[in-house]
N, CA and C atoms as an extended XYZ file, in Angstrom:
324
Properties=species:S:1:pos:R:3:atomname:S:1:resname:S:1:resid:I:1 pbc="F F F"
N        -5.215       56.872       15.608 N   UNK     1
C        -5.072       57.086       14.178 CA  UNK     1
C        -3.706       56.540       13.751 C   UNK     1
N        -3.690       55.768       12.667 N   UNK     2
C        -2.421       55.173       12.240 CA  UNK     2
C        -1.557       56.177       11.482 C   UNK     2
N        -0.305       55.806       11.285 N   UNK     3
C         0.681       56.683       10.666 CA  UNK     3
C         0.300       57.058        9.243 C   UNK     3
N        -0.214       56.104        8.485 N   UNK     4
C        -0.586       56.376        7.092 CA  UNK     4
C        -1.709       57.413        7.021 C   UNK     4
N        -2.690       57.290        7.929 N   UNK     5
C        -3.811       58.232        7.944 CA  UNK     5
C        -3.328       59.636        8.336 C   UNK     5
N        -2.436       59.703        9.323 N   UNK     6
C        -1.870       60.995        9.722 CA  UNK     6
C        -1.101       61.621        8.560 C   UNK     6
N        -0.344       60.785        7.837 N   UNK     7
C         0.404       61.280        6.687 CA  UNK     7
C        -0.506       61.825        5.605 C   UNK     7
N        -1.615       61.130        5.358 N   UNK     8
C        -2.576       61.581        4.339 CA  UNK     8
C        -3.197       62.924        4.727 C   UNK     8
N        -3.475       63.106        6.004 N   UNK     9
C        -4.030       64.382        6.471 CA  UNK     9
C        -2.999       65.492        6.280 C   UNK     9
N        -1.736       65.210        6.625 N   UNK    10
C        -0.667       66.191        6.437 CA  UNK    10
C        -0.477       66.554        4.980 C   UNK    10
N        -0.519       65.549        4.101 N   UNK    11
C        -0.362       65.817        2.668 CA  UNK    11
C        -1.524       66.635        2.121 C   UNK    11
N        -2.738       66.383        2.613 N   UNK    12
C        -3.903       67.169        2.172 CA  UNK    12
C        -3.736       68.635        2.571 C   UNK    12
N        -3.285       68.874        3.798 N   UNK    13
C        -3.044       70.254        4.249 CA  UNK    13
C        -1.942       70.909        3.424 C   UNK    13
N        -0.907       70.134        3.079 N   UNK    14
C         0.189       70.661        2.267 CA  UNK    14
C        -0.312       71.058        0.879 C   UNK    14
N        -1.144       70.218        0.275 N   UNK    15
C        -1.698       70.527       -1.049 CA  UNK    15
C        -2.551       71.791       -0.971 C   UNK    15
N        -3.382       71.908        0.055 N   UNK    16
C        -4.214       73.109        0.216 CA  UNK    16
C        -3.340       74.356        0.350 C   UNK    16
N        -2.272       74.238        1.129 N   UNK    17
C        -1.342       75.360        1.290 CA  UNK    17
C        -0.726       75.752       -0.051 C   UNK    17
N        -0.231       74.758       -0.798 N   UNK    18
C         0.428       75.033       -2.074 CA  UNK    18
C        -0.522       75.713       -3.052 C   UNK    18
N        -1.734       75.220       -3.150 N   UNK    19
C        -2.722       75.826       -4.053 CA  UNK    19
C        -2.965       77.287       -3.655 C   UNK    19
N        -3.112       77.527       -2.347 N   UNK    20
C        -3.366       78.903       -1.892 CA  UNK    20
C        -2.159       79.815       -2.137 C   UNK    20
N        -0.966       79.211       -2.252 N   UNK    21
C         0.251       79.989       -2.509 CA  UNK    21
C         0.555       80.113       -4.006 C   UNK    21
N        -0.362       79.652       -4.855 N   UNK    22
C        -0.202       79.835       -6.289 CA  UNK    22
C         0.494       78.718       -7.037 C   UNK    22
N         0.695       77.578       -6.399 N   UNK    23
C         1.306       76.430       -7.063 CA  UNK    23
C         0.241       75.634       -7.806 C   UNK    23
N         0.656       75.015       -8.896 N   UNK    24
C        -0.200       74.082       -9.618 CA  UNK    24
C         0.243       72.679       -9.206 C   UNK    24
N        -0.678       71.866       -8.745 N   UNK    25
C        -0.353       70.502       -8.342 CA  UNK    25
C        -0.298       69.641       -9.599 C   UNK    25
N         0.853       69.033       -9.825 N   UNK    26
C         1.049       68.163      -10.985 CA  UNK    26
C         0.640       66.735      -10.640 C   UNK    26
N         1.064       66.269       -9.463 N   UNK    27
C         0.758       64.887       -9.062 CA  UNK    27
C         1.012       64.734       -7.571 C   UNK    27
N         0.432       63.698       -6.983 N   UNK    28
C         0.674       63.371       -5.582 CA  UNK    28
C         0.929       61.874       -5.453 C   UNK    28
N         1.669       61.529       -4.412 N   UNK    29
C         1.980       60.128       -4.110 CA  UNK    29
C         2.467       59.367       -5.336 C   UNK    29
N         3.537       59.873       -5.916 N   UNK    30
C         4.131       59.256       -7.103 CA  UNK    30
C         5.140       58.214       -6.645 C   UNK    30
N         4.933       56.987       -7.074 N   UNK    31
C         5.841       55.900       -6.710 CA  UNK    31
C         6.733       55.569       -7.901 C   UNK    31
N         8.038       55.510       -7.641 N   UNK    32
C         9.000       55.033       -8.631 CA  UNK    32
C         9.713       53.835       -8.005 C   UNK    32
N        10.505       53.159       -8.783 N   UNK    33
C        11.249       52.027       -8.224 CA  UNK    33
C        12.312       52.492       -7.226 C   UNK    33
N        12.566       53.791       -7.181 N   UNK    34
C        13.573       54.334       -6.267 CA  UNK    34
C        12.981       54.960       -5.010 C   UNK    34
N        11.657       55.143       -4.987 N   UNK    35
C        11.016       55.740       -3.819 CA  UNK    35
C         9.780       56.517       -4.189 C   UNK    35
N         9.231       57.191       -3.194 N   UNK    36
C         7.989       57.946       -3.374 CA  UNK    36
C         8.258       59.445       -3.340 C   UNK    36
N         7.490       60.165       -4.145 N   UNK    37
C         7.477       61.625       -4.096 CA  UNK    37
C         6.086       62.003       -3.603 C   UNK    37
N         6.011       62.726       -2.486 N   UNK    38
C         4.713       63.049       -1.907 CA  UNK    38
C         3.899       63.981       -2.802 C   UNK    38
N         4.513       65.065       -3.237 N   UNK    39
C         3.805       66.052       -4.071 CA  UNK    39
C         4.759       66.568       -5.135 C   UNK    39
N         4.239       66.684       -6.353 N   UNK    40
C         4.961       67.375       -7.424 CA  UNK    40
C         4.099       68.580       -7.776 C   UNK    40
N         4.689       69.753       -7.670 N   UNK    41
C         3.964       70.989       -7.946 CA  UNK    41
C         4.818       71.864       -8.863 C   UNK    41
N         4.178       72.869       -9.434 N   UNK    42
C         4.884       73.760      -10.354 CA  UNK    42
C         4.472       75.196      -10.063 C   UNK    42
N         5.473       76.078      -10.066 N   UNK    43
C         5.203       77.510       -9.919 CA  UNK    43
C         6.294       78.264      -10.658 C   UNK    43
N         5.897       79.237      -11.455 N   UNK    44
C         6.851       80.057      -12.213 CA  UNK    44
C         7.813       79.200      -13.030 C   UNK    44
N         7.273       78.166      -13.692 N   UNK    45
C         8.044       77.265      -14.552 CA  UNK    45
C         9.106       76.451      -13.810 C   UNK    45
N         9.010       76.364      -12.504 N   UNK    46
C         9.916       75.539      -11.710 CA  UNK    46
C         9.121       74.382      -11.114 C   UNK    46
N         9.633       73.173      -11.309 N   UNK    47
C         9.009       71.995      -10.694 CA  UNK    47
C         9.530       71.868       -9.270 C   UNK    47
N         8.625       71.587       -8.341 N   UNK    48
C         8.963       71.386       -6.936 CA  UNK    48
C         8.597       69.960       -6.564 C   UNK    48
N         9.595       69.176       -6.200 N   UNK    49
C         9.382       67.807       -5.731 CA  UNK    49
C         9.407       67.903       -4.213 C   UNK    49
N         8.275       67.588       -3.588 N   UNK    50
C         8.069       67.961       -2.191 CA  UNK    50
C         7.885       66.740       -1.291 C   UNK    50
N         8.666       66.728       -0.219 N   UNK    51
C         8.536       65.724        0.839 CA  UNK    51
C         7.722       66.369        1.964 C   UNK    51
N         6.683       65.672        2.409 N   UNK    52
C         5.817       66.187        3.462 CA  UNK    52
C         6.054       65.391        4.735 C   UNK    52
N         6.233       66.102        5.834 N   UNK    53
C         6.368       65.480        7.148 CA  UNK    53
C         5.400       66.169        8.096 C   UNK    53
N         4.752       65.378        8.936 N   UNK    54
C         3.823       65.965        9.893 CA  UNK    54
C         3.994       65.303       11.248 C   UNK    54
N         3.572       66.022       12.271 N   UNK    55
C         3.643       65.514       13.630 CA  UNK    55
C         3.355       66.620       14.612 C   UNK    55
N         3.057       66.245       15.828 N   UNK    56
C         2.741       67.244       16.849 CA  UNK    56
C         3.723       67.240       18.003 C   UNK    56
N         4.236       66.087       18.371 N   UNK    57
C         5.040       65.992       19.581 CA  UNK    57
C         6.544       66.077       19.315 C   UNK    57
N         6.942       66.338       18.069 N   UNK    58
C         8.357       66.428       17.732 CA  UNK    58
C         8.509       67.362       16.548 C   UNK    58
N         9.732       67.621       16.168 N   UNK    59
C         9.983       68.476       15.004 CA  UNK    59
C        10.118       67.577       13.776 C   UNK    59
N         9.077       67.487       12.949 N   UNK    60
C         9.067       66.541       11.826 CA  UNK    60
C        10.182       66.729       10.814 C   UNK    60
N        10.734       67.930       10.715 N   UNK    61
C        11.788       68.181        9.724 CA  UNK    61
C        12.989       67.266        9.964 C   UNK    61
N        13.176       66.836       11.204 N   UNK    62
C        14.316       65.968       11.515 CA  UNK    62
C        14.172       64.571       10.930 C   UNK    62
N        12.990       64.226       10.440 N   UNK    63
C        12.794       62.930        9.775 CA  UNK    63
C        13.255       62.946        8.331 C   UNK    63
N        13.665       64.104        7.828 N   UNK    64
C        14.219       64.170        6.475 CA  UNK    64
C        15.735       64.049        6.612 C   UNK    64
N        16.202       62.848        6.477 N   UNK    65
C        17.621       62.536        6.625 CA  UNK    65
C        18.326       62.683        5.276 C   UNK    65
N        19.647       62.723        5.276 N   UNK    66
C        20.368       62.745        3.991 CA  UNK    66
C        19.983       61.555        3.096 C   UNK    66
N        19.782       60.388        3.690 N   UNK    67
C        19.385       59.209        2.914 CA  UNK    67
C        18.003       59.412        2.284 C   UNK    67
N        17.058       59.958        3.043 N   UNK    68
C        15.715       60.214        2.525 CA  UNK    68
C        15.777       61.266        1.424 C   UNK    68
N        16.558       62.314        1.625 N   UNK    69
C        16.685       63.369        0.619 CA  UNK    69
C        17.257       62.807       -0.671 C   UNK    69
N        18.271       61.950       -0.561 N   UNK    70
C        18.855       61.334       -1.753 CA  UNK    70
C        17.826       60.491       -2.496 C   UNK    70
N        16.978       59.773       -1.749 N   UNK    71
C        15.929       58.954       -2.361 CA  UNK    71
C        14.923       59.843       -3.120 C   UNK    71
N        14.572       60.986       -2.538 N   UNK    72
C        13.651       61.909       -3.212 CA  UNK    72
C        14.299       62.470       -4.478 C   UNK    72
N        15.558       62.854       -4.393 N   UNK    73
C        16.260       63.395       -5.563 CA  UNK    73
C        16.318       62.348       -6.679 C   UNK    73
N        16.712       61.130       -6.329 N   UNK    74
C        16.790       60.066       -7.336 CA  UNK    74
C        15.423       59.762       -7.935 C   UNK    74
N        14.387       59.769       -7.114 N   UNK    75
C        13.029       59.536       -7.616 CA  UNK    75
C        12.598       60.664       -8.555 C   UNK    75
N        12.959       61.902       -8.202 N   UNK    76
C        12.626       63.048       -9.057 CA  UNK    76
C        13.340       62.939      -10.407 C   UNK    76
N        14.608       62.558      -10.378 N   UNK    77
C        15.369       62.408      -11.622 CA  UNK    77
C        14.751       61.320      -12.505 C   UNK    77
N        14.376       60.198      -11.902 N   UNK    78
C        13.748       59.117      -12.653 CA  UNK    78
C        12.403       59.560      -13.214 C   UNK    78
N        11.615       60.270      -12.419 N   UNK    79
C        10.313       60.778      -12.864 CA  UNK    79
C        10.488       61.657      -14.107 C   UNK    79
N        11.438       62.589      -14.047 N   UNK    80
C        11.647       63.501      -15.180 CA  UNK    80
C        12.118       62.726      -16.412 C   UNK    80
N        12.967       61.737      -16.222 N   UNK    81
C        13.429       60.926      -17.342 CA  UNK    81
C        12.267       60.164      -17.969 C   UNK    81
N        11.432       59.561      -17.126 N   UNK    82
C        10.286       58.801      -17.636 CA  UNK    82
C         9.284       59.698      -18.359 C   UNK    82
N         9.134       60.935      -17.890 N   UNK    83
C         8.190       61.875      -18.513 CA  UNK    83
C         8.800       62.598      -19.714 C   UNK    83
N        10.120       62.457      -19.903 N   UNK    84
C        10.781       63.124      -21.019 CA  UNK    84
C        10.828       64.630      -20.851 C   UNK    84
N        10.970       65.086      -19.612 N   UNK    85
C        11.028       66.527      -19.345 CA  UNK    85
C        12.375       66.865      -18.713 C   UNK    85
N        12.796       68.107      -18.894 N   UNK    86
C        14.065       68.571      -18.336 CA  UNK    86
C        13.871       69.978      -17.764 C   UNK    86
N        12.985       70.102      -16.777 N   UNK    87
C        12.686       71.436      -16.252 CA  UNK    87
C        13.692       71.885      -15.197 C   UNK    87
N        13.635       73.162      -14.891 N   UNK    88
C        14.293       73.665      -13.695 CA  UNK    88
C        13.503       73.073      -12.535 C   UNK    88
N        14.214       72.550      -11.528 N   UNK    89
C        13.488       71.934      -10.422 CA  UNK    89
C        14.240       72.126       -9.114 C   UNK    89
N        13.531       71.872       -8.024 N   UNK    90
C        14.147       71.872       -6.705 CA  UNK    90
C        13.419       70.875       -5.816 C   UNK    90
N        14.064       70.545       -4.717 N   UNK    91
C        13.496       69.640       -3.735 CA  UNK    91
C        13.072       70.488       -2.539 C   UNK    91
N        11.823       70.364       -2.138 N   UNK    92
C        11.278       71.132       -1.031 CA  UNK    92
C        10.830       70.196        0.088 C   UNK    92
N        10.615       70.776        1.243 N   UNK    93
C        10.003       70.060        2.359 CA  UNK    93
C         8.860       70.906        2.888 C   UNK    93
N         7.777       70.243        3.221 N   UNK    94
C         6.682       70.913        3.902 CA  UNK    94
C         6.477       70.190        5.221 C   UNK    94
N         6.483       70.973        6.297 N   UNK    95
C         6.263       70.435        7.633 CA  UNK    95
C         4.893       70.901        8.101 C   UNK    95
N         4.066       69.928        8.466 N   UNK    96
C         2.709       70.229        8.917 CA  UNK    96
C         2.633       69.923       10.407 C   UNK    96
N         2.435       70.955       11.187 N   UNK    97
C         2.165       70.803       12.618 CA  UNK    97
C         0.868       71.571       12.832 C   UNK    97
N         0.870       72.522       13.752 N   UNK    98
C        -0.305       73.384       13.881 CA  UNK    98
C        -0.391       74.317       12.682 C   UNK    98
N         0.768       74.638       12.125 N   UNK    99
C         0.872       75.477       10.932 CA  UNK    99
C         1.571       74.681        9.838 C   UNK    99
N         1.603       75.247        8.651 N   UNK   100
C         2.320       74.632        7.537 CA  UNK   100
C         3.549       75.485        7.256 C   UNK   100
N         4.722       74.854        7.293 N   UNK   101
C         5.977       75.533        6.975 CA  UNK   101
C         6.542       74.922        5.697 C   UNK   101
N         6.892       75.783        4.752 N   UNK   102
C         7.396       75.345        3.453 CA  UNK   102
C         8.864       75.746        3.337 C   UNK   102
N         9.734       74.741        3.167 N   UNK   103
C        11.161       74.972        2.997 CA  UNK   103
C        11.500       74.693        1.552 C   UNK   103
N        11.891       75.716        0.806 N   UNK   104
C        12.140       75.611       -0.618 CA  UNK   104
C        13.610       75.312       -0.875 C   UNK   104
N        13.865       74.367       -1.787 N   UNK   105
C        15.214       74.044       -2.246 CA  UNK   105
C        16.131       73.599       -1.109 C   UNK   105
N        15.724       72.540       -0.441 N   UNK   106
C        16.505       72.049        0.698 CA  UNK   106
C        17.717       71.256        0.232 C   UNK   106
N        18.775       71.270        1.042 N   UNK   107
C        19.981       70.490        0.788 CA  UNK   107
C        20.560       70.064        2.126 C   UNK   107
N        21.528       69.160        2.054 N   UNK   108
C        22.279       68.763        3.250 CA  UNK   108
C        23.737       69.037        3.007 C   UNK   108
């Protein structure tokens, strides 16, 4: 199975998890000129811009580097500017292995 297919499976599991946890999915796989946002979700009037990482033989969270996080933040800022919205927001990570782990408001 190729990397893109594995990523799509991980993102599908992440979306299912978010819905079951009461999040509203706003969009998925949003591409901006600054990068991609895997999932945009909303809960309690807070927008969550979510990076999804999956894998079995390693700890996928380590693939979220400061450079990747900055790209997600910049993409989120551009998305909000293009949509003309100014919500409360945070950057999250979801790691999909055997289970789904959700890290809210990540920073470096």
